[in-house]
C-alpha positions as CSV (number, residue, x, y, z in Angstrom):
1,X,-24.8,15.6,42.1
2,X,-27.5,14.4,39.7
3,X,-25.2,15.2,36.7
4,X,-22.3,13.3,38.3
5,X,-24.5,10.2,38.9
6,X,-25.9,10.3,35.3
7,X,-22.4,10.5,33.9
8,X,-21.2,7.6,36.0
9,X,-24.2,5.6,34.9
10,X,-23.5,6.2,31.2
11,X,-19.8,5.4,31.6
12,X,-20.7,2.2,33.4
13,X,-23.0,1.2,30.6
14,X,-20.3,1.9,28.0
15,X,-17.9,-0.2,30.0
16,X,-20.4,-3.1,30.0
17,X,-20.8,-2.8,26.3
18,X,-17.1,-2.7,25.8
19,X,-16.7,-6.0,27.7
20,X,-19.5,-7.5,25.6
21,X,-17.8,-6.3,22.4
22,X,-14.5,-7.7,23.5
23,X,-16.1,-11.0,24.1
24,X,-17.7,-11.0,20.6
25,X,-14.4,-10.0,19.1
26,X,-12.5,-12.9,20.8
27,X,-15.1,-15.3,19.4
28,X,-14.5,-14.1,15.9
29,X,-17.9,-12.4,15.5
30,X,-16.4,-9.2,14.0
31,X,-19.5,-7.6,12.5
32,X,-21.5,-8.1,15.7
33,X,-18.6,-6.9,17.9
34,X,-18.2,-3.9,15.6
35,X,-21.9,-2.9,16.3
36,X,-21.3,-3.4,20.0
37,X,-18.2,-1.2,20.0
38,X,-20.2,1.4,18.0
39,X,-23.0,1.3,20.7
40,X,-20.4,1.6,23.4
41,X,-19.1,4.7,21.6
42,X,-22.6,6.2,21.6
43,X,-23.0,5.6,25.3
44,X,-19.5,6.9,26.2
45,X,-19.0,10.3,27.8
46,X,-15.4,9.7,28.8
47,X,-12.5,10.3,26.3
48,X,-10.7,7.0,27.3
49,X,-13.8,4.9,26.9
50,X,-14.6,6.7,23.6
51,X,-11.1,5.9,22.3
52,X,-11.3,2.3,23.3
53,X,-14.7,1.9,21.6
54,X,-13.3,3.4,18.4
55,X,-10.1,1.3,18.5
56,X,-12.4,-1.8,18.8
57,X,-14.3,-0.7,15.7
58,X,-11.1,-0.2,13.8
59,X,-9.8,-3.7,14.7
60,X,-13.2,-5.2,13.5
61,X,-12.9,-3.4,10.2
62,X,-9.3,-4.6,9.8
63,X,-10.4,-8.2,10.4
64,X,-13.2,-7.8,7.8
65,X,-10.8,-6.3,5.3
66,X,-12.6,-2.9,5.3
67,X,-9.4,-0.8,5.6
68,X,-11.0,2.4,4.3
69,X,-13.6,2.3,7.0
70,X,-10.9,1.6,9.6
71,X,-9.0,4.7,8.4
72,X,-12.2,6.8,8.7
73,X,-12.8,5.8,12.3
74,X,-9.3,6.0,13.5
75,X,-8.8,9.4,11.9
76,X,-11.7,10.7,13.9
77,X,-10.0,9.6,17.1
78,X,-7.7,12.2,18.8
79,X,-4.6,10.9,20.6
80,X,-4.9,13.9,23.0
81,X,-6.8,14.0,26.2
82,X,-6.4,10.3,26.9
83,X,-3.9,8.2,28.7
84,X,-0.4,7.8,27.1
85,X,-0.9,4.1,26.4
86,X,-4.2,4.7,24.7
87,X,-2.7,7.6,22.7
88,X,0.1,5.3,21.5
89,X,-2.4,2.7,20.5
90,X,-4.5,5.2,18.6
91,X,-1.5,6.3,16.6
92,X,-0.3,2.7,16.0
93,X,-3.8,1.7,14.7
94,X,-3.7,4.7,12.4
95,X,-0.3,3.6,11.0
96,X,-1.5,0.0,10.5
97,X,-4.9,1.0,9.0
98,X,-3.4,3.3,6.4
99,X,-0.7,0.8,5.5
100,X,-3.3,-1.9,5.0
101,X,-5.4,0.5,2.9
102,X,-2.5,0.9,0.5
103,X,-1.5,4.3,1.8
104,X,2.1,3.9,3.0
105,X,2.9,7.6,2.6
106,X,0.2,8.5,5.2
107,X,1.6,5.9,7.6
108,X,5.0,7.4,7.2
109,X,3.7,10.9,7.8
110,X,1.7,9.8,10.9
111,X,4.8,8.2,12.4
112,X,6.9,11.2,11.9
113,X,4.2,13.5,13.5
114,X,3.9,11.3,16.6
115,X,7.3,9.8,16.8
116,X,7.9,11.2,20.3
117,X,4.8,9.4,21.6
118,X,5.6,6.0,20.0
119,X,9.3,5.9,21.0
120,X,8.4,5.9,24.7
121,X,5.6,3.4,24.4
122,X,5.5,-0.4,24.3
123,X,4.4,-0.2,20.7
124,X,7.5,1.3,19.3
125,X,8.9,-1.9,17.8
126,X,5.6,-2.7,16.1
127,X,5.4,0.9,14.8
128,X,8.9,0.6,13.4
129,X,7.8,-2.6,11.5
130,X,4.9,-0.7,9.9
131,X,7.2,2.2,9.1
132,X,9.7,0.0,7.4
133,X,7.0,-1.8,5.4
134,X,5.7,1.5,4.3
135,X,9.2,2.6,3.2
136,X,9.5,-0.6,1.2
137,X,6.1,-0.2,-0.5
138,X,7.2,3.4,-1.3
139,X,10.4,2.1,-2.8
140,X,12.4,4.3,-0.4
141,X,15.2,1.8,-0.2
142,X,17.7,3.8,2.0
143,X,15.2,4.6,4.7
144,X,13.7,1.1,4.6
145,X,17.2,-0.3,5.0
146,X,18.2,2.0,7.9
147,X,14.9,1.7,9.7
148,X,14.7,-2.1,9.3
149,X,18.2,-2.3,10.7
150,X,16.7,-1.3,14.1
151,X,14.6,-4.5,14.1
152,X,17.2,-7.0,12.8
153,X,19.3,-8.9,15.2
154,X,23.1,-8.3,15.0
155,X,23.7,-11.9,13.7
156,X,21.3,-11.3,10.8
157,X,22.5,-7.7,10.0
158,X,24.7,-8.8,7.1
159,X,21.8,-10.7,5.5
160,X,19.6,-7.6,5.8
161,X,22.3,-5.5,4.2
162,X,22.6,-8.0,1.3
163,X,18.9,-7.4,0.4
164,X,19.6,-3.8,-0.4
165,X,22.7,-4.1,-2.7
166,X,22.4,-2.7,-6.2
167,X,22.1,-6.2,-7.7
168,X,19.4,-7.3,-5.2
169,X,17.1,-4.3,-5.6
170,X,14.4,-4.6,-8.3
171,X,14.9,-2.7,-11.5
172,X,12.5,0.2,-12.1
173,X,11.5,0.9,-15.7
174,X,10.1,4.3,-16.4
175,X,6.8,4.2,-18.2
176,X,7.6,7.6,-19.7
177,X,10.8,6.1,-21.3
178,X,8.8,3.2,-22.7
179,X,6.3,5.6,-24.2
180,X,9.1,7.8,-25.8
181,X,10.8,4.7,-27.3
182,X,7.6,3.5,-28.8
183,X,7.0,6.9,-30.4
184,X,10.4,6.8,-32.2
185,X,10.5,3.1,-32.9
186,X,7.4,0.9,-32.5
187,X,8.1,-2.2,-30.4
188,X,11.1,-0.8,-28.7
189,X,9.0,0.4,-25.7
190,X,7.8,-3.2,-25.1
191,X,11.4,-4.5,-25.3
192,X,12.5,-1.9,-22.8
193,X,9.6,-3.0,-20.5
194,X,11.0,-6.5,-20.5
195,X,8.6,-8.1,-23.1
196,X,11.0,-8.8,-26.0
197,X,8.7,-11.1,-27.9
198,X,5.9,-8.6,-27.8
199,X,8.2,-5.8,-29.0
200,X,9.5,-7.8,-31.9
201,X,5.9,-8.8,-32.9
202,X,4.8,-5.1,-32.7
203,X,7.7,-4.0,-34.8
204,X,7.0,-6.7,-37.4
205,X,3.3,-5.7,-37.6
206,X,4.1,-2.0,-38.0
207,X,6.8,-2.7,-40.7
208,X,4.4,-5.0,-42.6
209,X,1.6,-2.4,-42.6
210,X,3.9,0.3,-43.6
211,X,5.3,-1.8,-46.4
212,X,1.7,-2.5,-47.6
213,X,0.9,1.2,-47.7
214,X,4.1,2.1,-49.6
215,X,3.4,-0.7,-52.1
216,X,-0.1,0.6,-52.6
217,X,1.0,4.2,-53.3
218,X,3.7,3.0,-55.7
219,X,1.2,1.0,-57.7
220,X,-1.3,3.8,-57.7
221,X,-3.9,2.4,-55.3
222,X,-3.9,5.5,-53.2
223,X,-7.3,5.1,-51.5
224,X,-6.6,1.5,-50.6
225,X,-3.1,2.3,-49.4
226,X,-4.5,5.1,-47.2
227,X,-7.4,3.1,-45.7
228,X,-5.7,-0.4,-45.4
229,X,-2.2,0.9,-44.9
230,X,-1.7,4.2,-43.1
231,X,-5.1,4.0,-41.4
232,X,-4.3,0.6,-39.8
233,X,-0.7,1.8,-39.1
234,X,-2.0,4.8,-37.1
235,X,-4.3,2.6,-34.9
236,X,-1.5,0.1,-34.2
237,X,1.0,2.9,-33.6
238,X,-0.9,4.7,-30.9
239,X,-2.1,1.4,-29.4
240,X,1.5,0.2,-29.2
241,X,2.5,3.4,-27.4
242,X,-0.2,2.8,-24.7
243,X,0.6,-0.9,-24.5
244,X,4.3,-0.1,-23.8
245,X,3.3,2.0,-20.8
246,X,1.0,-0.6,-19.5
247,X,3.5,-3.4,-19.9
248,X,6.2,-1.3,-18.2
249,X,3.9,-0.7,-15.1
250,X,3.0,-4.4,-15.1
251,X,6.6,-5.5,-15.1
252,X,7.5,-3.0,-12.3
253,X,4.7,-4.4,-10.2
254,X,5.8,-8.0,-10.8
255,X,9.4,-7.4,-10.0
256,X,8.5,-5.3,-6.9
257,X,6.2,-8.1,-5.6
258,X,8.9,-10.7,-6.3
259,X,11.5,-8.7,-4.4
260,X,9.3,-7.6,-1.5
261,X,7.8,-11.0,-0.6
262,X,11.0,-12.6,0.9
263,X,12.2,-9.2,2.3
264,X,8.9,-8.6,4.2
265,X,8.9,-12.2,5.4
266,X,12.5,-11.8,6.7
267,X,11.7,-8.5,8.4
268,X,8.5,-9.7,10.1
269,X,10.3,-12.8,11.5
270,X,13.0,-10.5,12.9
271,X,10.5,-8.1,14.4
272,X,8.6,-10.9,16.1
273,X,11.7,-12.7,17.3
274,X,12.4,-12.5,21.1
275,X,14.8,-9.6,22.0
């Protein structure tokens, strides 16, 4: 009987702290509410209360932009042994936290592992949104298209389809190809990456240095030709190879961002539209 009373007392204290933490969160005091949720977790001896306290901490971390910390806390929270609604919320917060932390692959994996729980919950539509966004960030266009179709209204279905045509999708340039091109012909890797001016300039510099070296050798200035010509050529040559890879990755990021911005905006508006 004493043990039961003590347990009830601790649970009650945890509930009081949860209410205080919720109040702080509503007022925008996220660091303070995070501490209150952590204290509620410490006092909690019930799995539901423990899960609620951790979810509260996760939301505080998300608001403060501390997504890695949010992932750490939510990954410590088991969706088993708690109510179905809380279990779905734990899984959803895991999807969201890992997506915000720049880990879309983990979000996709978590959804696939707990799909049966999310599909029967009130968070299924929000989970599908995170899943589609994760597919987009992973450049998995077929699955992003088919999953997002579940969120798009019938009258906007054709507009969604148009975003995934071959002409609409961003071009992906392989950094390995840019590197190989630069090995065989300096400057061609930059041109492949989409930086024509940089590629032409690189080729001109390499050709000029090589011409200087050849002229030096022909005129008998072997040491000068080696140091000022071939030595400089080698430095520019390997630097150009590395620069071609960097420019290729930069162009890929730019084009992906340019494509994803309106696509994500369209998707979010559709997901939040009344059904």
